MARBA-3410 file (N, C-alpha, C, O; in Angstrom, 1 decimal):
205
1.5,12.7,107.1,2.8,13.4,106.9,3.5,12.9,105.7,3.8,11.8,105.5 ~ 3.7,13.9,104.8,4.4,13.5,103.5,5.9,13.6,103.7,6.4,14.3,104.6 ~ 6.6,12.8,102.9,8.1,12.8,102.9,8.5,13.5,101.7,8.1,13.1,100.6 ~ 9.4,14.4,101.8,9.9,15.2,100.6,11.4,14.8,100.3,12.0,15.4,99.4 ~ 11.9,13.7,101.0,13.2,13.3,100.7,13.3,12.1,99.7,12.4,11.2,99.8
14.3,12.2,98.9,14.5,11.0,98.0,15.4,10.1,98.8,16.6,10.1,98.9 ~ 14.7,9.2,99.6,15.4,8.3,100.5,16.4,7.4,99.8,17.4,7.0,100.4 ~ 16.1,6.9,98.6,17.0,6.0,97.9,18.3,6.8,97.6,19.4,6.2,97.8 ~ 18.2,8.0,97.2,19.4,8.8,96.9,20.2,9.1,98.3,21.4,9.0,98.3 ~ 19.4,9.4,99.3,20.0,9.7,100.6,20.8,8.5,101.1,22.0,8.6,101.6
20.2,7.3,101.0,20.9,6.1,101.4,22.2,5.8,100.6,23.2,5.4,101.1 ~ 22.1,6.1,99.3,23.2,5.9,98.4,24.4,6.9,98.8,25.5,6.4,98.9 ~ 24.0,8.1,99.1,25.1,9.1,99.5,25.7,8.7,100.8,26.8,9.1,101.1 ~ 24.9,8.1,101.7,25.4,7.7,103.0,25.9,6.3,103.1,26.2,5.8,104.2 ~ 25.9,5.6,102.0,26.4,4.2,101.9,25.6,3.3,102.9,26.2,2.5,103.6
24.3,3.5,102.9,23.4,2.7,103.7,22.6,1.7,102.8,22.2,2.1,101.7 ~ 22.4,0.5,103.3,21.6,-0.5,102.5,20.6,-1.2,103.4,20.9,-1.6,104.5 ~ 19.4,-1.4,102.9,18.4,-2.1,103.6,18.7,-3.6,103.7,18.2,-4.3,104.6 ~ 19.7,-4.1,102.9,20.1,-5.5,103.0,21.1,-5.8,104.0,21.4,-6.9,104.3 ~ 21.6,-4.7,104.6,22.7,-4.9,105.7,22.1,-4.6,107.0,21.7,-3.5,107.4
22.1,-5.7,107.9,21.4,-5.6,109.2,22.1,-4.5,110.0,21.4,-3.8,110.8 ~ 23.4,-4.3,109.9,24.1,-3.3,110.7,23.7,-1.9,110.4,23.9,-1.0,111.2 ~ 23.0,-1.7,109.3,22.6,-0.4,108.9,21.2,-0.1,109.4,20.7,1.1,109.2 ~ 20.5,-1.0,110.1,19.1,-0.8,110.4,18.9,0.4,111.3,18.0,1.2,111.1 ~ 19.8,0.6,112.3,19.6,1.7,113.3,19.8,3.0,112.5,19.1,4.0,112.8
20.8,3.0,111.6,21.0,4.3,110.9,19.9,4.6,109.9,19.6,5.8,109.8 ~ 19.3,3.6,109.4,18.2,3.8,108.5,17.0,4.3,109.2,16.2,5.1,108.8 ~ 16.8,3.8,110.5,15.7,4.3,111.3,16.0,5.8,111.7,15.0,6.6,111.6 ~ 17.2,6.1,112.0,17.6,7.5,112.3,17.3,8.4,111.1,16.8,9.5,111.2 ~ 17.7,7.9,109.9,17.5,8.6,108.7,16.0,8.9,108.4,15.6,10.0,108.0
15.1,7.9,108.7,13.7,8.1,108.6,13.2,9.2,109.6,12.3,10.0,109.2 ~ 13.7,9.2,110.8,13.3,10.2,111.8,13.7,11.6,111.3,12.9,12.5,111.5 ~ 14.9,11.7,110.8,15.4,13.0,110.3,14.5,13.5,109.1,14.2,14.6,109.0 ~ 14.2,12.5,108.2,13.4,12.8,107.1,12.0,13.4,107.5,11.6,14.4,107.0 ~ 11.4,12.8,108.5,10.1,13.2,109.0,10.2,14.6,109.6,9.4,15.5,109.3
11.3,14.9,110.3,11.5,16.2,111.0,11.7,17.3,109.9,11.1,18.3,110.0 ~ 12.6,17.0,109.0,13.0,18.0,108.0,11.9,18.2,107.0,11.7,19.4,106.6 ~ 11.1,17.2,106.6,10.0,17.4,105.7,9.0,18.3,106.4,8.4,19.2,105.7 ~ 8.7,18.2,107.7,7.8,19.0,108.4,8.3,20.5,108.4,7.5,21.4,108.3 ~ 9.6,20.7,108.6,10.2,22.0,108.6,10.0,22.7,107.2,9.8,23.9,107.1
10.2,21.9,106.1,10.0,22.4,104.8,8.5,22.9,104.6,8.3,23.9,104.0 ~ 7.6,22.2,105.2,6.2,22.6,105.2,6.0,23.9,105.9,5.2,24.8,105.4 ~ 6.6,24.0,107.1,6.5,25.2,107.9,7.1,26.4,107.2,6.6,27.5,107.2 ~ 8.3,26.2,106.6,9.0,27.3,105.9,8.3,27.8,104.6,8.3,29.0,104.3 ~ 7.7,26.8,103.9,7.0,27.2,102.7,5.5,27.5,102.9,4.9,28.2,102.0
4.9,27.0,103.9,3.5,27.2,104.1,2.7,26.3,103.2,1.5,26.6,102.9 ~ 3.3,25.3,102.7,2.7,24.4,101.7,2.9,22.9,102.1,3.8,22.5,102.7 ~ 1.9,22.1,101.6,2.0,20.7,101.8,1.7,20.0,100.5,0.7,20.3,99.8 ~ 2.6,19.1,100.0,2.4,18.4,98.8,2.0,16.9,99.1,2.1,16.5,100.2 ~ 1.5,16.2,98.1,1.1,14.8,98.2,-0.2,14.7,98.9,-1.0,15.7,99.0
-0.5,13.5,99.4,-1.7,13.3,100.2,-2.9,13.4,99.3,-2.9,13.2,98.0 ~ -4.1,13.7,99.8,-5.3,13.9,99.1,-5.8,15.3,99.3,-6.0,15.8,100.5 ~ -6.2,16.0,98.3,-6.7,17.4,98.4,-8.1,17.3,99.0,-9.0,16.8,98.3 ~ -8.3,17.8,100.2,-9.6,17.7,100.9,-10.1,19.1,101.3,-9.3,19.7,102.1 ~ -11.2,19.5,100.9,-11.7,20.8,101.4,-11.9,20.9,102.9,-12.3,19.9,103.5
-11.6,22.0,103.5,-11.7,22.2,104.9,-12.3,23.6,105.1,-12.0,24.5,104.3 ~ -13.0,23.8,106.2,-13.6,25.1,106.5,-12.7,25.9,107.5,-12.2,25.4,108.4 ~ -12.6,27.2,107.2,-11.9,28.1,108.0,-12.8,29.3,108.3,-13.5,29.8,107.3 ~ -12.9,29.8,109.5,-13.7,30.9,109.8,-12.8,32.2,109.8,-11.8,32.3,110.4 ~ -13.3,33.2,109.0,-12.5,34.4,108.8,-13.3,35.6,109.3,-14.5,35.7,109.1
-12.6,36.5,110.1,-13.2,37.7,110.5,-13.4,38.6,109.3,-12.8,38.5,108.3 ~ -14.4,39.5,109.4,-14.7,40.5,108.3,-13.7,41.6,108.2,-12.6,41.5,108.8 ~ -14.0,42.6,107.5,-13.1,43.8,107.3,-12.9,44.4,108.6,-13.7,44.5,109.5 ~ -11.7,45.0,108.8,-11.3,45.7,110.1,-12.2,46.9,110.3,-12.5,47.2,111.5 ~ -12.6,47.6,109.3,-13.4,48.7,109.4,-14.3,48.9,108.2,-13.9,48.6,107.1
-15.6,49.3,108.4,-16.5,49.5,107.3,-17.0,48.2,106.7,-16.8,47.1,107.2 ~ -17.5,48.4,105.5,-18.2,47.4,104.8,-17.4,47.2,103.5,-17.4,48.1,102.7 ~ -16.9,46.0,103.2,-16.0,45.8,102.1,-16.5,44.6,101.2,-17.0,43.7,101.7 ~ -16.2,44.7,99.9,-16.5,43.6,99.0,-15.4,42.7,98.9,-15.4,41.7,98.1 ~ -14.2,42.9,99.6,-13.1,42.1,99.6,-12.9,41.4,100.9,-12.9,42.1,102.0
-12.7,40.1,101.0,-12.4,39.4,102.2,-11.0,38.8,102.1,-10.8,37.9,101.3 ~ -10.1,39.4,102.9,-8.7,38.9,102.9,-8.7,37.5,103.7,-9.3,37.4,104.7 ~ -8.0,36.6,103.2,-7.9,35.2,103.8,-6.6,35.1,104.6,-5.6,35.6,104.2 ~ -6.7,34.4,105.7,-5.5,34.3,106.6,-4.5,33.3,106.0,-3.3,33.4,106.3 ~ -4.9,32.5,105.1,-4.0,31.5,104.4,-4.4,31.5,103.0,-5.6,31.5,102.7
-3.4,31.5,102.0,-3.8,31.3,100.6,-4.7,30.1,100.4,-4.5,29.1,101.1 ~ -5.6,30.2,99.4,-6.5,29.0,99.1,-6.3,28.6,97.7,-6.2,29.5,96.8 ~ -6.4,27.3,97.4,-6.3,26.8,96.1,-7.6,26.8,95.3,-7.7,27.2,94.2 ~ -8.7,26.5,96.1,-10.0,26.4,95.5,-11.0,26.6,96.6,-10.7,26.3,97.7 ~ -12.2,27.1,96.3,-13.2,27.3,97.3,-14.5,26.7,96.8,-14.9,26.9,95.6
-15.2,26.0,97.7,-16.5,25.4,97.3,-17.7,26.2,97.9,-18.7,26.4,97.2 ~ -17.6,26.7,99.1,-18.7,27.5,99.7,-18.2,28.7,100.5,-17.1,28.7,101.1 ~ -19.0,29.8,100.5,-18.7,30.9,101.3,-20.0,31.3,102.0,-21.1,31.5,101.4 ~ -20.0,31.3,103.3,-21.2,31.5,104.1,-20.9,32.5,105.2,-19.9,32.5,105.9 ~ -21.8,33.5,105.3,-21.7,34.5,106.4,-22.5,34.0,107.6,-23.7,33.5,107.4
-21.9,34.1,108.8,-22.6,33.6,110.0,-22.7,34.8,110.9,-22.0,35.8,110.8 ~ -23.7,34.7,111.9,-23.9,35.8,112.8,-25.3,36.3,112.8,-26.2,35.5,112.7 ~ -25.5,37.6,112.9,-26.9,38.2,113.0,-27.7,38.0,111.7,-28.9,37.8,111.7 ~ -27.0,38.0,110.6,-27.7,37.9,109.3,-27.0,36.8,108.4,-26.3,37.1,107.5 ~ -27.2,35.6,108.8,-26.6,34.5,108.1,-27.0,34.4,106.6,-28.1,34.7,106.3
-26.0,34.0,105.8,-26.3,33.9,104.4,-25.2,33.0,103.7,-24.0,33.2,104.0 ~ -25.7,32.1,102.9,-24.8,31.3,102.1,-24.8,31.9,100.7,-25.8,31.9,100.0 ~ -23.6,32.3,100.2,-23.5,33.0,99.0,-23.6,32.0,97.8,-23.0,30.9,97.9 ~ -24.3,32.4,96.8,-24.3,31.6,95.5,-23.0,31.6,94.9,-22.2,32.6,95.1 ~ -22.7,30.6,94.1,-21.3,30.5,93.5,-21.0,31.7,92.5,-19.9,32.0,92.3
-22.1,32.3,92.0,-21.8,33.4,91.1,-21.9,34.8,91.8,-22.0,35.8,91.2 ~ -21.9,34.8,93.2,-21.9,36.0,93.9,-20.5,36.5,94.3,-20.4,37.6,94.7 ~ -19.6,35.6,94.1,-18.2,35.9,94.5,-17.2,35.4,93.5,-17.5,34.5,92.7 ~ -16.0,35.8,93.6,-14.9,35.4,92.8,-13.6,35.3,93.6,-13.4,36.1,94.5 ~ -12.7,34.4,93.3,-11.4,34.3,93.9,-10.6,35.5,93.5,-10.7,35.9,92.3
-9.7,36.1,94.4,-9.1,37.3,94.1,-7.6,37.3,94.5,-7.3,36.5,95.4 ~ -6.8,38.1,93.9,-5.4,38.2,94.2,-4.7,36.8,94.0,-4.3,36.2,95.0 ~ -4.6,36.4,92.8,-4.0,35.1,92.5,-2.4,35.2,92.6,-1.8,36.2,92.1 ~ -1.8,34.2,93.2,-0.4,34.1,93.3,0.2,33.4,92.0,-0.6,32.8,91.2 ~ 1.5,33.4,91.9,2.1,32.8,90.7,1.9,31.3,90.8,2.0,30.6,89.7
1.7,30.7,92.0,1.5,29.3,92.1,0.0,28.9,91.9,-0.3,27.7,91.9 ~ -0.8,29.9,91.6,-2.2,29.6,91.4,-3.1,29.6,92.6,-4.3,29.2,92.5 ~ -2.6,30.1,93.7,-3.4,30.2,94.9,-4.0,31.6,95.0,-3.7,32.5,94.1 ~ -4.9,31.8,95.9,-5.6,33.1,96.0,-5.5,33.6,97.4,-5.6,32.9,98.4 ~ -5.4,35.0,97.6,-5.3,35.6,98.9,-6.6,36.2,99.4,-6.8,36.6,100.5
-7.6,36.3,98.5,-8.8,37.0,98.9,-10.0,36.5,98.1,-9.9,35.8,97.1 ~ -11.2,36.8,98.6,-12.5,36.6,97.9,-13.2,37.9,97.7,-13.2,38.7,98.6 ~ -13.7,38.1,96.5,-14.3,39.4,96.2,-15.8,39.1,95.8,-16.1,38.3,95.0 ~ -16.7,39.9,96.5,-18.1,39.8,96.1,-18.3,40.6,94.8,-17.9,41.7,94.7 ~ -19.0,39.9,93.9,-19.3,40.5,92.6,-20.8,40.7,92.3,-21.2,40.9,91.2
-21.6,40.6,93.4,-23.0,40.7,93.3,-23.5,42.1,93.8,-24.7,42.3,94.0 ~ -22.6,43.0,94.1,-22.9,44.3,94.7,-23.0,44.3,96.2,-23.2,45.4,96.7 ~ -22.9,43.1,96.8,-22.9,43.1,98.3,-21.5,43.2,98.9,-20.6,43.5,98.2 ~ -21.4,43.0,100.2,-20.2,43.2,100.9,-20.1,42.1,102.0,-21.1,41.5,102.3 ~ -18.9,42.0,102.6,-18.7,41.2,103.7,-18.9,42.0,105.0,-18.6,43.2,105.0
-19.3,41.3,106.1,-19.5,42.1,107.3,-18.3,42.7,107.9,-17.2,42.2,107.8 ~ -18.6,43.8,108.7,-17.5,44.4,109.4,-17.1,43.6,110.6,-17.9,42.8,111.1 ~ -15.8,43.6,110.9,-15.3,42.9,112.1,-15.8,43.4,113.4,-15.4,44.5,113.8 ~ -16.8,42.7,113.9,-17.5,43.2,115.1,-17.6,42.2,116.2,-18.2,42.4,117.3 ~ -16.9,41.0,116.1,-16.9,40.0,117.1,-18.1,39.0,117.0,-18.1,38.0,117.7
-19.0,39.3,116.2,-20.2,38.4,116.0,-20.3,37.8,114.6,-20.5,36.6,114.4 ~ -20.3,38.7,113.6,-20.4,38.3,112.2,-19.1,37.8,111.7,-18.1,38.5,111.8 ~ -19.1,36.6,111.1,-17.9,36.1,110.5,-18.2,35.4,109.1,-19.4,35.3,108.8 ~ -17.2,35.0,108.4,-17.4,34.3,107.1,-16.7,33.0,107.2,-15.5,32.9,107.6 ~ -17.4,31.9,106.9,-16.9,30.6,106.9,-16.6,30.2,105.4,-17.5,30.2,104.6
-15.3,30.0,105.1,-14.9,29.6,103.8,-14.5,28.2,103.7,-13.6,27.8,104.5 ~ -15.1,27.4,102.9,-14.7,26.0,102.7,-13.9,25.8,101.4,-14.5,26.1,100.3 ~ -12.7,25.3,101.5,-11.9,25.1,100.3,-10.7,24.3,100.6,-10.5,23.8,101.7 ~ -9.8,24.2,99.6,-8.6,23.5,99.7,-7.5,24.6,99.9,-7.3,25.4,99.0 ~ -6.9,24.6,101.0,-5.9,25.6,101.4,-4.5,25.3,101.1,-4.2,24.1,100.9
-3.7,26.3,100.9,-2.3,26.1,100.5,-1.5,25.3,101.6,-0.4,24.7,101.2 ~ -1.9,25.4,102.8,-1.1,24.7,103.9,-1.7,23.3,104.2,-1.4,22.8,105.3 ~ -2.5,22.8,103.3,-3.0,21.4,103.4,-2.6,20.6,102.2,-2.2,21.2,101.2 ~ -2.7,19.3,102.3,-2.3,18.4,101.2,-3.0,18.8,99.9,-4.2,19.1,99.9 ~ -2.2,18.8,98.8,-2.8,19.1,97.5,-2.9,18.0,96.5,-3.4,18.1,95.4
-2.4,16.8,96.9,-2.5,15.6,96.0,-1.5,15.6,94.9,-1.5,14.7,94.0 ~ -0.6,16.6,94.8,0.4,16.6,93.7,1.7,16.1,94.1,2.0,16.0,95.3 ~ 2.6,15.8,93.2,3.9,15.3,93.4,4.8,16.5,93.9,4.7,17.6,93.5 ~ 5.7,16.2,94.9,6.5,17.2,95.4,7.4,17.7,94.3,8.0,17.0,93.6 ~ 7.6,19.1,94.2,8.5,19.6,93.2,9.9,19.1,93.3,10.4,18.9,94.4
10.5,19.0,92.1,11.9,18.4,92.1,12.9,19.3,93.0,13.7,18.7,93.6 ~ 12.7,20.6,92.9,13.6,21.5,93.7,13.5,21.2,95.2,14.4,21.2,96.0 ~ 12.2,21.0,95.7,12.0,20.8,97.1,12.5,19.4,97.5,13.2,19.3,98.5 ~ 12.4,18.4,96.6,12.9,17.1,96.9,14.4,17.1,97.0,15.0,16.5,97.9 ~ 15.0,17.8,96.1,16.5,17.9,96.1,17.0,18.6,97.3,18.0,18.2,97.9
16.4,19.7,97.6,16.8,20.5,98.8,16.6,19.7,100.1,17.4,19.8,101.0 ~ 15.4,19.1,100.2,15.1,18.3,101.4,16.1,17.2,101.6,16.6,16.9,102.7 ~ 16.4,16.5,100.5,17.4,15.4,100.5,18.7,15.9,101.0,19.4,15.2,101.8 ~ 19.2,17.0,100.5,20.5,17.6,100.9,20.5,17.9,102.4,21.4,17.6,103.1 ~ 19.4,18.5,102.9,19.3,18.9,104.3,19.3,17.6,105.2,20.0,17.6,106.2
18.6,16.6,104.8,18.5,15.4,105.5,19.9,14.7,105.6,20.3,14.2,106.6 ~ 20.5,14.6,104.5,21.9,13.9,104.4,22.9,14.7,105.3,23.6,14.1,106.1 ~ 22.9,16.0,105.2,23.8,16.8,106.0,23.4,16.7,107.5,24.4,16.6,108.3 ~ 22.2,16.7,107.8,21.8,16.6,109.2,22.1,15.2,109.8,22.6,15.1,110.9 ~ 22.0,14.2,109.0,22.3,12.8,109.4,23.8,12.8,109.7,24.3,12.3,110.8
24.7,13.3,108.8,26.1,13.3,109.0,26.5,14.1,110.3,27.4,13.7,111.0 ~ 25.8,15.2,110.5,26.1,16.0,111.7,25.8,15.2,113.0,26.5,15.2,114.0 ~ 24.6,14.6,113.0,24.2,13.8,114.2,25.1,12.7,114.5,25.3,12.3,115.6 ~ 25.6,12.0,113.4,26.5,10.9,113.6,27.9,11.3,114.1,28.5,10.7,114.9 ~ 28.4,12.5,113.5,29.7,12.9,113.9,29.8,13.7,115.2,30.8,13.7,115.8
28.6,14.4,115.5,28.6,15.2,116.7,27.2,15.3,117.2,26.5,16.2,116.9 ~ 26.8,14.3,118.1,25.5,14.4,118.7,25.2,15.7,119.5,24.1,16.1,119.6 ~ 26.3,16.3,120.0,26.1,17.5,120.8,25.9,18.8,119.9,25.6,19.8,120.4 ~ 26.2,18.6,118.6,26.1,19.8,117.7,27.3,20.6,117.5,27.3,21.7,116.9 ~ 28.4,20.1,118.1,29.7,20.9,118.0,30.8,19.9,117.6,30.7,18.7,117.9
31.8,20.4,117.0,33.0,19.6,116.6,34.3,20.2,117.2,34.4,21.4,117.4 ~ 35.2,19.3,117.5,36.5,19.7,118.0,36.6,19.5,119.5,35.6,19.3,120.2 ~ 37.9,19.7,120.0,38.1,19.5,121.5,37.6,20.7,122.3,37.3,21.7,121.8 ~ 37.5,20.4,123.6,37.0,21.5,124.5,37.9,22.7,124.3,39.1,22.7,124.3 ~ 37.2,23.9,124.3,37.9,25.1,124.1,38.2,25.5,122.7,38.5,26.7,122.4
38.0,24.6,121.8,38.3,24.8,120.4,37.1,24.3,119.5,37.4,23.9,118.3 ~ 36.0,24.3,120.0,34.8,23.7,119.3,34.3,24.7,118.2,34.5,25.9,118.3 ~ 33.8,24.1,117.1,33.2,24.9,116.1,31.8,24.3,115.8,31.6,23.1,116.0 ~ 31.0,25.1,115.2,29.7,24.6,114.8,29.7,24.1,113.4,30.4,24.6,112.5 ~ 29.0,22.9,113.1,29.0,22.4,111.8,28.3,23.4,110.8,27.6,24.3,111.3
28.5,23.2,109.5,27.9,24.1,108.6,26.4,24.0,108.6,25.9,22.9,108.8 ~ 25.7,25.0,108.3,24.2,25.1,108.4,23.7,24.7,107.0,23.8,25.5,106.1 ~ 23.0,23.6,106.8,22.5,23.2,105.5,21.4,24.1,105.0,21.2,24.3,103.8 ~ 20.7,24.8,105.9,19.7,25.7,105.5,20.2,27.0,104.9,19.4,27.7,104.2 ~ 21.5,27.3,105.0,22.1,28.5,104.5,22.6,28.3,103.0,23.0,29.3,102.4
22.5,27.1,102.5,23.0,26.9,101.1,21.9,27.4,100.1,20.7,27.3,100.3 ~ 22.5,27.9,99.0,21.6,28.6,98.0,20.6,27.6,97.5,19.4,28.0,97.2 ~ 21.0,26.3,97.3,20.0,25.3,96.8,18.8,25.2,97.6,17.7,25.1,97.1 ~ 19.0,25.3,98.9,17.9,25.2,99.9,17.1,26.5,99.9,15.8,26.4,99.9 ~ 17.8,27.6,100.0,17.1,28.9,100.2,16.3,29.2,98.9,15.2,29.7,99.0
16.8,28.9,97.7,16.1,29.2,96.5,14.9,28.3,96.3,13.8,28.8,95.8 ~ 15.0,27.0,96.7,13.8,26.1,96.6,12.7,26.6,97.5,11.5,26.6,97.1 ~ 13.0,27.0,98.8,12.0,27.5,99.7,11.4,28.8,99.2,10.2,29.0,99.2 ~ 12.3,29.7,98.7,11.8,31.0,98.2,10.8,30.8,97.0,9.8,31.5,96.9 ~ 11.1,29.9,96.1,10.3,29.7,94.9,8.9,29.2,95.3,7.9,29.6,94.6
8.8,28.3,96.3,7.5,27.7,96.6,6.8,28.2,97.8,5.8,27.7,98.3 ~ 7.4,29.2,98.5,6.8,29.8,99.7,5.5,30.5,99.3,5.5,31.2,98.4 ~ 4.5,30.3,100.2,3.2,30.9,100.0,3.4,32.4,100.1,3.9,32.9,101.2 ~ 3.1,33.2,99.1,3.3,34.6,99.1,2.4,35.3,100.1,1.3,34.8,100.4 ~ 2.9,36.4,100.6,2.0,37.2,101.6,1.0,38.0,100.8,1.3,38.4,99.6
-0.2,38.2,101.3,-1.2,39.0,100.6,-0.7,40.5,100.4,0.0,41.0,101.3 ~ -1.1,41.1,99.4,-0.8,42.5,99.1,-2.1,43.3,99.5,-3.2,42.8,99.5 ~ -1.8,44.6,99.7,-2.9,45.5,100.1,-3.9,45.6,98.9,-3.4,45.8,97.8 ~ -5.2,45.6,99.1,-6.1,45.8,98.1,-7.1,46.9,98.4,-7.5,47.0,99.5 ~ -7.4,47.7,97.4,-8.3,48.8,97.6,-9.6,48.7,96.7,-10.4,49.5,96.7
END
């Protein structure tokens, strides 16, 4: 699990110090919030930064109808090492039989296109395609973007303050309670998520 929070900055904003024993519990709480919010950023963007980029296999159904040279992927992929058809007519495609297709602005791809004149199997419950590669929702080994780090730090600091001031999630006396402000509604956070969110695939003919 990667952390997208600038913890040093968060501690500074919250006046917490590792050298002060009285701050230990608060620093532990901050770490728990960081883990939770970093995971939410991954879910909202469909991306994971840091770690080690490791290829993984995903099994993909064929075309919904007919015989197509385009295979739409359920998750954008950064790179692909092998493409293999399984089922009644198993086949491992040579690297020059296919090409990555529908590139996003972040450099990921939504599809694979056969360029050898062949096609991918029709979706029939038996024939499938196993694609091995580095997917956009797995670690990519790169540094977290500055916008994501700043946005996550903001959300973590705001969430920490809310939990400390109101464990119940409400402020004010009975009958006059109000909800704290929502850090996810701030433009800084929304724009960072929008910029790095894995784009949805577009229709291809």
